[in-house]
C-alpha positions in Angstrom: 102.1 139.4 124.2 104.9 137.5 125.7 104.7 134.4 124.1 104.7 133.7 120.7 101.7 131.6 119.8 100.7 129.8 116.6 97.9 127.8 115.0 97.9 124.4 116.8 99.2 125.6 120.0 97.6 124.1 123.0 96.7 126.8 125.7 95.4 127.1 129.3 93.4 129.8 130.8 95.0 131.8 133.6 92.8 134.5 133.8 89.6 135.5 131.7 87.4 138.5 131.7 84.5 136.7 129.7 81.4 136.0 132.3 79.3 134.8 129.9 81.5 131.5 129.3 81.8 128.0 131.4 85.6 128.4 130.8 87.8 128.8 134.2 91.1 129.0 135.1 92.8 125.9 134.0 90.5 125.5 131.0 92.6 124.3 127.8 92.0 124.1 124.2 93.6 124.2 120.8 94.5 127.5 118.7 92.3 127.6 115.7 93.3 130.8 114.2 94.4 134.4 115.2 93.4 137.5 114.1 96.2 140.2 114.9 94.1 142.8 113.5 91.3 142.4 116.0 93.8 141.3 118.8 92.1 137.5 119.2 93.4 134.1 119.4 90.2 131.9 118.3 90.3 128.6 120.6 88.7 125.3 120.4 88.1 124.5 123.8 88.3 121.0 125.1 84.7 121.4 126.6 83.2 122.3 122.9 83.2 125.7 123.0 84.9 128.1 120.5 85.5 131.4 122.2 88.6 133.5 121.4 91.4 135.2 123.9 91.7 138.5 123.9 95.4 139.6 123.3 96.8 141.8 125.9 93.5 141.3 128.4 93.3 137.7 128.8 95.9 135.7 130.5 97.2 132.2 129.0 100.0 129.9 129.0 101.2 127.8 126.2 101.1 124.2 127.3 103.0 121.0 126.1 100.6 119.0 123.8 
């Protein structure tokens, strides 16, 4: 992970491997919790979905609030 991410950060998807979601590049959300053991970043997305980013697989950036 290139950026130190924490609960409450706003993130934007740059690339996501999950094809079973309506989330796309540019989708934004707020970090709900980080599970480092499972390598998951749980996000409450602005479209109402709750879906985790996969650390090291999905690409994202932290954006200003």
